[in-house]
N, C-alpha and C positions, 0 to 999 in steps of 0.2 A: 504494500500500500504506500503510495506517494514516494516510491523509491528514488525517482529522479530528483525530487525536491529535497529529500533527506540527504542525498549525496552532495548536492550543490551547497546546501546550507552548512553541512559539516565541514566542507572545504573552506567556506567563507569564515566560519567561526573558529577554526583550528588555530589560525595565526594569532587571534586576539586573546585566546583562552589563557595564555601564560603571561600576558602583559602586566607589568607592575604598576603601570600608570596609563590612564585613558585620557587622550587629548583629542581635540577636534581633528588634528592632522592624522593621528594614527588610526582613527576609526573610519576615515573617508573611504579607503579601499574596501574595507569590510562592508560598510553600508552600501557601496556601489554593487558589490557582489551579491549581497542579500537582495537588493532591488532587482538585479538581473535574474536571480534564482526564482523569485516570485513571479516576475513577468513571464519567464519561460514556463512556469508551472500554470500559466493561463489564469493567474489571479487578476481580478479587475483592477485597472489603473488607479481609480480613486482609493481602493483598499490599500494598494501598494504605497501610494503617497502618504496616506494617513499612518500606516504601519511604520514606515521608515522615519517619518517626522517625529513620531512619539518615542521611538527607540533613541534617536539622536538627542532629543530633549532630556530624556531620563538618564542617558549615558553620561552626559556632561553635568549632571546634577549631583547633589550631596550623597545620594545613596551609593554611587560608584566611587566618588572621591574619598569617602570615609571608610570604604571597604578594605579589608586586609588583602583580598585577592580581587582587584578590579576587573581582570579578564573574566573570571567566573561570574562576577556580579553582572557584567555586560550580557553574558549568555542567559542568565536568569531573567534579565529584562526582556530579551528576545522571546523567551518562553512565555513570560507573563503577558506580553502584548499579543502573542499568538493566541493565547487562551482568551484574552479579551476580544479579539477579532472574531472568534468563533462562538462567543456567548457566555464566557465565565464559568457557568456550571450547567449540568444536565437539567433539563426541564421535563418533568414526567407528564404523562397524560392526565388531563383533568376529566375524570369519569364520575364526578359527583352528581350528575344529572339523574333524574328519575329513570329507573331501568325500563327498557334497555337504553343505555347511553349510546348515541349514534356517533360513529366515526366515519366521516365522509372522505374517501380516498380520491384525490384528483391528480391529473397529470397528463402528459402527452402519450401517444401510442408508443409502445416499446420501452417505456421507462421502467416497467416491472411492477405495475399496480396490482395485478392479480396475484402474483407471487408474493409481493409485499403484504397484501391483505392476509394471505395464509400464514406468512411468517409472523405477522403481528398477532394474529389469532393464537398461534402456538405459544408465543411469548406470554400473552395474557392468560392463557389456560394453564401453562406450566409454572410460570413464575408469580403471577398475580392471583392464581386460583379462581379465575373468572369463568363463567359460562358464556360462551361466545357464539353468536349466530352470524352467518355471512350471507350476503345476497348480491347478485350482479344486476346492476341497472344499465348494463351495456347492451342495448337492444339492437346494435348494429353488427355484432359479431357473435353468432351462436356458439362458436368455438370458445369464446371467453366465458360463457355461462357453463359450458361443459368442463372447462379447465378449473373454474372455481369450485365446482361440485367435487371434482376429483381431489384437489388439494385440501378442501375442507374435510373430507373423509380422512385424509392422511394425518391431519393435525388434531383430529378429535373434536371438531366444531360441529355446529348445527347448520345444515344448509337449507336455505329457503329458496325453492325453485322459482324461476321466472322465465319468460319467453319473449321472443322478438316482436310479437304482436301487441305487447303491453306498453304503456307509457311509463317512463322512469319514476315519476312521482307516485303513480298508482302502485308500482312494484314495492317501493320503499315504505309507503304507508301500510300496505298489507303486511310487510315484513315486521314493522314495528308492532302491529296488532298481534301477530303470531308470537313475536318475541316476548310480549307481556304474558301470553298464555303459557309459554314454555319457561318462564322465569329466567330468561337470558339477561345477563348483566350488561352485555355489550352487543351492539349490532354494527358490523363492519360493512359498509356499502362500497362496492367496487364499481366505479363509474366508467363511462365510455371515454376513450382517449382518441385524439386525432393526430395527424402528422404535423400539425402546426396550430398555433393559437389562432382561432377564427371566431367570428362573432356568433355564428350559430351555436357552436360548442359552448361558448361562454354564456349565452342566453339560457341554454338548456340547464347547465349546471347551477347557474344563479337561481333559476326557478326552483330547482330541486333543493338547493341550500335553504331558500326562503320557506319552502313548504315543510321541511323536517327539522329545522333549527338544530343542527348537530352540535354535540358537546365538543367535538374536535373535527377540524377540517385540515387534513394532512396532504401536503403536496409531495408526490412521489417523483423524484428526478434522478436521472442517470448522471453520476458524478463525472463520467468520462466526457461529458459535453462541456466541462470547464466553466468559464464565466458565463457562457450562454445559459447554463442551468440557473444561475442567479437572476438573469434577465427575464427568463421564462417564469420563474417563481414570482417575480415582481408583478408581471402581467396578470397572473392568477390572483395574487393577493389584492390587487386593485379591484378585481371583480368579486372576490369571495371572502375577503378577510380571513386569511389562513391563520391557523393556530400553531402550525409547525411544519417541519420538513422531514421527509424520509429520504436519505441519500443512498441510492442503490449502486451496486457494482463497484464499490470502493476497493475491493480486493484486486481489481484489474486496472485501477487508476494509478498511474505512475506519477501524475502531476500534482493533484490536490487543489486545483484552482477553485473548484466548486465549494469545497469545504471551507476555504478561507474567504470566499466572496459573499456567500449567501446571506449571512447574518448582517453584514454591513449594508448590503444593497436592499434587502427586504425588511430588516428589523425583526425577522421571525427566527425562532430557534430551530436548529437541527435537533430533532428528538431521537431519531434512530438512524443507524448506518448499516447498510447491507454489506456483509463481508463474504458472500459466496452464494452459490446456487441452492445449497441445501436449505430445507425449510427451518432449520434452527440457526441459520447464519444471519441473525439480526441482533445487533447490540444497541443498547442505549448509548446515545452520543454524549460522551464526557469530554468537553473541550480540553481540559487539563491533561487527560490521558492521550488524546489524539496529538496534542502539541508535543508531548514527551516522545511519542512514536516518531513524529516527523523529525524531531531533533536527535533521533537515534538513542534516546534515553530509555527506551522500552516502556512497557505498560504492565508492571507486575500485578497491580490491583485487578485488572481485567483477567489476567492469567490465573491468579489465585481464585477468583470468582468462578472461572470456567472449570478449574480443577474440582472445586467444591461441588459444582453442579453436575458434572459429567462422570467423574471418576467413581468406579465401583469401590466404595470404601471398605467393604468386607473383604474383597479380593486383595486390595492393597495391604490391608492389615494382616491378612493371612501370609502374604509373601514376606512382609517385614518381620512378622513373628518367627517365621521359618528361618530367615537369615540370622536373626538375633540369637536363635537357639543353636546356631552353628550347623544347620542341616544343609546349607549350600543353596546356591542360586542356579537353577538349571535352565535349559533351553525352553521348557514350557513356561517357566516364570518370565523369561525374556519375551516370549511370544505374547504373553498376557499384557506385558508393558507396552508392546507395539499396538495391540488392540485398543488399550486405554488411550494411547496417544491419538489413534485414528478417530476415536469418539470425541476428541477435543478439537477436531478440525485438521488433524494431521500436523506434520512438522512445519509445513509452509505457513499454516494458520498461527503457529506459535512464534515463528521467527521474529516478526516485527514487534512482538510484545517483550522480547528479551533485551535487557540493557546491553549496549555495546554493538548491536547488530549494524548500526550505521557505520562502524569502523571496519566491518568485515568486507574484504574485496568481493566484487560481484561474482567472480569466477568461483569463489568458495561457496557463496550463497547458492549458486546454481547447482552445486553438488548436493546441497541439503534440501532435497525435494521429496515429496511423498512417494515417488516411484521407488525410492530406496527402501523405505519402510514396508511398502507393499511387497516388494521383492523378497525382503528378509522374512516376512511372515510366510510367504509361499514356500521358501526354502525349508523353514522349520516344519510346516505342515506336511512336507514330503518325507519327513523322518519317521522312524518307528518310535514307539514309546520308550524303548530301551535306549535308543540313540539320543533322545532328548534328555534322558536322565544321565547318560554317560557319554558326553560329546567327545571324550578322548578316544573312543573306539571308532570314530568316523575317519577312515583312511581312504586310500585310493579308489577301490571299487565301490565303496559306499558313497563316496563323494560323487562319482560318475552317475550312480543311480539317483541320488538326491537332485543333482543338477538336471538330469533328464526329466524327472518327475515334476520339477518346479519351473521348467522352461528357462533355465538359466545356464551359465557356464560354471566350470569348476572354480575359476577365479572368483566368481560371485559368492560361491559357497565358502571359499577360504576367507574372503573379506568379511562375511557375516560371522564366521567363527572367531575371527580376530577381534571384532567389535564385541562379541559376546564375552570373550576372555577378559577384555578390558573392563567390561561392566561387572563381571564376576569378581575381579580383583578389588574394585571399589566397594562392592557389597561386603567383602570380607573385612574391609576397614570399618564397617559399621559396628562390628563387635567390640565390646570392651569400652573402657572409659574414653569419652571424647570421640567416639566412633564417627558420629555424624560430621564433626569438623574435619576429621582425617579424610573422610570420604570426599567432602567438598574440595579439600586441597588437592586430592588425587584427580578430580575432574578437570582442574585448571589446565588448559593447554591441550586437552585431548581433541578439541575441535576448534575451528577458526574463531578467533576473538575471545577465547576462554569460555566458549559456550559449552554447557553440559552435554554429555553424550545422549544419544537416543535412549528413551526409557527412563 
């Protein structure tokens, strides 16, 4: 996420970080590089100007001059202003309306409204413990209604059927009535999208908005459209009075222009950010955490929350107990660790949340992808129960059989066994006094940037 921006900003800030004194002269080059990095990230020009002006003003003020490490203080100012540009803090949904609280999803065609509707439903069902009904008011695309029905079933929501011969207002009013009967807490309305902002589309959604008075009106926008996303959001806000933004496809956005421009241009908060195609890949938008990711400082809070939510605690405790008792860490335990990682969005999903990833060369990052973990799991699945428990017995002919069974080469099997042995060594360090600290020290340097090994 926002890899290009992260790389450019890291280069710009690296020289200033060790400065013992900050002056107007020695920050000129850095500010120019920051400005260029933001413009190349497709951040809107008014946002860039405001951002750089504020940084310069604060950098030459008392908070930096009185600091014991002015260079670091300067970087903190950059982070602080980035957080401010994106909205200071996460703004949660306001669902205090009489049930069902209506959430109206608006946006252009292809922005991901239908998928985001399902993702939001899953989020509300699993994390907020809400009963959620979904309805499609897109009477122009029968496929959109069918798609919403399918994904609603996947996330465990209640689907209210609609058809293309109905009027959007009639559909939503009927859904509200049914939602009351079924004691739904929330009704998510997926509306029609068009290829561009046009008057007919705006009139239709304005009439719908007026008729149902939603608790939340969320604009769904593709982050890869850069500052155009902010301009389109502004056009919708002028017509609808949006309450927030859902930024989609951020996992494929190397620039970050939309995230940094939307709040400044619309005045509306980004409430959620889509981080992948899976229906659980929707995160609340925390400006301070996103700023940390952009500056290569990681996002450990989000990572910890994800571990808490997705890791099977019983299995993790069982492996830990086994290791602490000195019974050893075998290949089946290693496979279990890979499965747990996959449930957290895989290695690539974790990478930008780890501190220091901004300093890791791109070539090294490219090696750390989910294909590696999927391949290792396939190799272990091709082993017998005995081989998983006693990996030292895996020699020539066994390696050939395992490679053939997993669709890999002998070199891949050797590489996996080497990584397993490294992991096994670290697990041994967990035993005894100060075991966890010993293990953490052992992790350092095993992977690029001091990043911990897989598992």
